[in-house]
C-alpha positions as CSV (number, residue, x, y, z in Angstrom):
1,M,195.9,35.1,-122.6
2,F,192.6,34.0,-120.0
3,L,191.5,37.3,-118.1
4,Q,189.6,36.7,-115.1
5,P,186.6,38.9,-114.8
6,Y,185.8,40.6,-112.3
7,E,182.4,39.4,-110.3
8,P,180.5,41.7,-107.6
9,H,181.1,39.2,-104.5
10,E,184.5,39.1,-105.0
11,L,184.9,43.5,-105.0
12,R,185.1,45.2,-101.3
13,F,183.3,48.5,-101.8
14,A,183.7,51.8,-99.5
15,W,180.6,53.6,-100.4
16,C,178.0,56.3,-99.1
17,Y,174.7,55.7,-101.2
18,R,171.8,57.6,-99.9
19,V,168.7,58.2,-101.4
20,Y,165.6,60.7,-100.7
21,C,162.3,59.1,-101.7
22,R,158.7,60.6,-101.9
23,W,155.4,58.6,-102.5
24,Q,151.8,59.9,-102.3
25,T,148.5,57.4,-101.7
26,R,146.5,56.1,-104.7
27,R,145.1,59.4,-106.2
28,T,146.1,61.3,-103.4
29,R,143.5,59.7,-101.2
30,P,143.7,60.7,-97.5
31,E,144.8,57.6,-95.3
32,P,144.4,59.5,-91.6
33,A,146.6,56.2,-90.4
34,L,149.5,57.4,-92.8
35,A,150.0,59.9,-90.6
36,G,151.3,57.9,-88.0
37,L,154.4,56.4,-89.9
38,T,157.5,57.0,-88.1
39,A,161.2,56.5,-89.1
40,E,161.8,54.0,-86.5
41,T,158.5,52.1,-87.2
42,L,159.9,52.1,-90.8
43,D,163.5,51.4,-90.1
44,A,162.3,48.5,-88.3
45,M,160.6,46.8,-91.0
46,L,163.2,47.1,-93.7
47,Q,166.1,45.8,-91.1
48,P,165.7,42.2,-93.0
49,Y,166.6,44.0,-96.5
50,D,169.9,46.0,-94.8
51,V,168.1,49.1,-95.8
52,R,168.4,51.8,-93.3
53,I,165.7,54.8,-92.7
54,L,167.7,58.0,-91.9
55,E,164.7,60.4,-92.1
56,C,161.2,59.8,-92.6
57,S,157.9,62.1,-92.7
58,A,154.6,61.2,-92.8
59,S,151.2,62.5,-93.6
60,E,147.7,61.3,-94.6
61,T,148.6,61.4,-98.3
62,D,152.8,61.7,-98.8
63,I,155.5,59.5,-97.6
64,R,159.0,61.4,-97.8
65,L,161.9,59.5,-96.6
66,L,166.0,59.8,-96.6
67,A,167.7,56.1,-96.7
68,S,170.8,54.6,-96.6
69,L,171.3,51.7,-98.9
70,S,173.6,48.4,-99.4
71,P,176.1,49.0,-102.8
72,T,174.6,46.0,-104.5
73,E,170.7,47.0,-104.1
74,T,169.2,49.0,-106.8
75,L,166.5,52.0,-106.2
76,A,164.0,50.1,-108.1
77,A,164.1,47.1,-105.9
78,C,164.4,49.4,-102.5
79,A,161.3,51.2,-103.9
80,G,159.4,47.9,-103.9
81,K,160.6,46.4,-100.5
82,I,159.4,50.5,-98.8
83,K,156.3,49.9,-100.8
84,G,155.7,47.0,-99.8
85,R,155.9,47.2,-96.3
86,V,154.2,50.3,-96.1
87,S,150.9,48.9,-97.9
88,K,151.0,46.1,-95.5
89,W,151.6,47.8,-92.5
90,L,148.6,50.6,-93.7
91,R,146.3,47.9,-94.3
92,A,146.9,46.6,-90.8
93,Q,145.4,49.9,-89.4
94,L,142.6,50.1,-91.6
95,P,139.2,49.0,-91.3
96,L,138.6,45.5,-92.1
97,L,136.3,46.3,-95.1
98,R,139.2,48.4,-96.5
99,R,142.0,45.9,-96.2
100,N,141.6,44.1,-99.6
101,E,141.8,47.2,-101.6
102,D,144.1,46.4,-104.5
103,R,146.7,49.4,-104.0
104,L,146.4,51.8,-101.5
105,L,149.9,54.0,-102.5
106,S,150.8,55.4,-106.1
107,R,152.6,53.3,-108.6
108,G,155.0,56.2,-109.3
109,Y,157.6,57.7,-106.8
110,F,160.4,60.7,-107.0
111,A,163.7,59.8,-106.2
112,C,167.0,61.5,-106.0
113,T,170.3,60.6,-104.6
114,T,172.3,62.7,-102.3
115,G,175.4,62.6,-99.8
116,Q,178.1,64.5,-98.3
117,S,179.1,66.1,-101.8
118,T,176.9,68.0,-104.5
119,A,177.0,67.5,-108.1
120,Q,179.0,70.8,-108.1
121,S,181.9,69.8,-105.6
122,V,182.1,66.4,-107.4
123,D,182.5,68.2,-110.8
124,G,185.1,70.5,-109.3
125,Y,187.1,67.5,-107.5
126,L,187.1,65.5,-111.1
127,Q,188.7,68.5,-113.0
128,S,191.4,69.2,-110.5
129,Q,193.1,65.4,-109.8
130,G,196.3,66.0,-111.6
131,E,197.0,69.3,-109.9
132,H,195.5,67.1,-106.5
133,H,198.2,64.0,-107.1
134,G,200.8,66.4,-108.4
135,Y,201.1,65.1,-111.8
136,L,200.8,68.8,-113.5
137,S,204.2,69.3,-112.2
138,G,206.2,67.2,-114.9
139,P,206.4,67.9,-118.7
140,C,204.3,65.9,-119.9
141,P,201.4,65.1,-117.6
142,P,200.0,61.7,-118.0
143,V,196.2,63.2,-117.2
144,F,193.1,62.6,-119.2
145,V,189.9,64.7,-118.3
146,A,186.8,64.5,-120.2
147,R,183.2,65.5,-119.9
148,Y,180.3,64.0,-121.5
149,P,177.3,66.3,-122.0
150,L,173.5,64.2,-121.9
151,T,172.1,63.3,-125.0
152,P,168.5,62.9,-125.6
153,A,169.3,59.2,-126.5
154,D,171.2,59.5,-122.6
155,E,167.8,61.1,-121.4
156,R,165.8,58.2,-122.9
157,R,168.3,55.1,-121.5
158,L,167.8,56.8,-118.3
159,E,164.1,57.2,-118.5
160,T,161.6,55.0,-115.9
161,N,158.0,54.5,-116.5
162,H,156.0,54.9,-113.6
163,A,158.7,57.3,-111.9
164,V,161.1,60.2,-111.6
165,A,164.6,59.3,-110.6
166,V,168.1,61.0,-110.8
167,L,170.9,58.9,-109.8
168,Q,174.5,60.3,-109.3
169,F,177.3,58.6,-108.1
170,H,180.8,59.0,-107.9
171,V,183.0,56.0,-108.5
172,V,187.0,55.5,-108.0
173,L,188.4,52.8,-109.4
174,A,192.5,52.1,-108.3
175,T,195.1,50.1,-110.6
176,W,196.4,46.7,-109.5
177,R,198.6,47.1,-106.7
178,R,198.3,51.2,-107.4
179,Q,200.2,50.7,-110.5
180,G,200.9,53.5,-112.8
181,I,199.9,52.7,-115.9
182,F,197.3,54.8,-117.7
183,G,198.9,57.6,-119.7
184,R,196.7,60.1,-122.0
185,A,196.5,57.5,-124.8
186,E,195.3,54.7,-122.5
187,A,192.9,56.5,-120.3
188,A,191.4,58.1,-123.7
189,A,191.0,54.9,-125.2
190,V,189.3,53.3,-121.9
191,A,186.7,56.2,-121.7
192,E,185.9,55.8,-125.5
193,S,185.7,52.2,-125.3
194,W,183.4,52.8,-121.9
195,R,180.9,55.2,-123.9
196,R,181.0,52.8,-127.0
197,T,180.7,49.4,-125.1
198,L,177.8,50.4,-122.6
199,K,175.7,52.6,-124.5
200,N,173.2,50.1,-124.3
201,C,173.3,49.7,-120.6
202,P,171.0,51.7,-118.3
203,M,173.6,54.2,-117.1
204,V,175.7,57.5,-118.7
205,I,179.1,58.8,-118.0
206,E,179.2,62.7,-117.4
207,K,182.7,62.8,-117.0
208,V,186.1,61.1,-116.5
209,S,189.0,62.1,-114.4
210,F,192.8,59.9,-115.1
211,V,195.6,59.8,-113.2
212,P,198.6,57.1,-113.8
213,D,196.8,54.9,-111.0
214,H,193.5,55.5,-110.6
215,V,190.4,56.8,-112.3
216,H,187.0,58.9,-111.0
217,L,183.9,59.2,-112.9
218,A,181.2,60.5,-112.2
219,V,177.7,58.6,-113.4
220,R,173.9,58.8,-114.0
221,A,172.2,55.3,-113.9
222,H,168.5,54.0,-114.2
223,P,166.7,52.4,-110.9
224,T,167.2,49.2,-112.1
225,L,171.2,49.6,-112.0
226,S,173.2,49.3,-108.6
227,P,176.5,51.0,-108.1
228,A,178.4,47.7,-107.7
229,A,177.1,46.9,-111.1
230,I,178.0,50.2,-112.4
231,A,182.0,49.3,-110.9
232,V,182.0,45.5,-112.3
233,D,180.5,46.5,-115.8
234,L,183.3,49.4,-115.9
235,M,186.3,47.3,-114.5
236,N,186.0,44.7,-117.1
237,A,185.2,46.9,-120.3
238,A,188.6,48.4,-119.4
239,Q,190.3,45.6,-118.6
240,Q,189.2,43.8,-122.2
241,L,189.9,47.2,-123.8
242,M,193.7,47.7,-122.1
243,W,195.3,43.7,-122.8
244,K,193.6,44.2,-126.1
245,D,195.4,47.2,-127.1
246,F,197.4,48.4,-124.7
247,A,199.1,45.1,-123.8
248,D,202.8,46.3,-123.4
249,S,201.6,49.0,-120.6
250,V,200.3,46.3,-118.8
251,I,202.8,44.1,-119.2
252,R,205.7,47.1,-118.2
253,A,203.7,47.8,-115.0
254,G,203.8,43.9,-114.2
255,V,200.4,43.8,-112.9
256,E,198.0,40.4,-112.4
257,R,194.6,42.1,-113.2
258,L,193.7,45.3,-114.5
259,W,192.2,46.8,-111.2
260,Q,192.1,46.5,-107.5
261,P,189.7,44.3,-106.3
262,S,187.5,47.1,-104.7
263,A,186.3,50.6,-105.4
264,Y,184.4,53.7,-104.0
265,L,181.5,54.4,-104.8
266,G,179.6,58.1,-103.5
267,S,176.0,59.0,-104.1
268,Y,175.1,62.8,-104.6
269,G,173.3,65.5,-105.8
270,E,172.2,69.1,-106.1
271,L,171.6,68.7,-101.9
272,E,173.9,67.5,-99.1
273,S,172.2,64.8,-97.3
274,A,172.3,66.8,-94.0
275,K,169.9,69.6,-96.3
276,I,167.4,66.7,-97.1
277,A,167.6,65.6,-93.6
278,A,166.3,68.9,-92.5
279,Y,163.8,69.4,-95.1
280,V,162.7,66.5,-94.1
281,R,162.1,67.0,-90.2
282,R,160.9,70.7,-91.5
283,W,158.3,69.4,-93.5
284,Q,157.0,67.0,-90.5
285,Q,157.0,70.0,-88.1
286,R,154.6,71.9,-90.6
287,A,152.4,68.9,-91.3
288,E,152.1,68.1,-87.4
289,E,150.7,71.8,-86.9
290,P,147.5,72.5,-85.7
């Protein structure tokens, strides 16, 4: 049987993808003009790239910002776009003798995802899925929850050469027409298949929570991987496994494909985005004090 793989262009996404980033000037060299960079100025520069700047704070040596990205954007690509536009803007503010300098901003950066939820609240939500959807009242609840602590090998897959990044996503995938397909055996096999087949990808699954018609995942990703690419990889790996090892379950459900061509992608972190925004504003106020 031919299984049509999922492609990013066919999927519809509901998403909240926000990142907090920080850069410094090269060797923390003071650049007085940099302190004049505002959120409005930077947002206008990045409009062609579909990157929205929600908050921005700059001093003579630092840039801190909160940005909203599209689900197909990688943090690595976004960082390059932002740094490139800021460097071009900064050069235009410098004296002529300095405009041809090799690099004005540091090569590395710090970045973390943030959102309306924290890591703790996402973990609690995934843990309670069976109860939330009423499946625990049955005699044999068809629900599967598993947590996978990060190993040293996982940490190495997520490392970057010139940046420190902690990117966490809450991913939700629903079955075709929300048909109940997953029992414990199917869910456990899919989760294991994900961990086995995706172990060479720059992503790590931290937790899964299955109910019969959808699954929630907590995922960490490398800056070179977009949330949309994560969803596509998960969907295709699971579909292949289900038709190979659990064809009877799929046939009984009467579905054409395993998943709805859609997904929810939500970034989260240790701090809610509102707190990050407030932090950036406070930092800006301190920087402006005499």
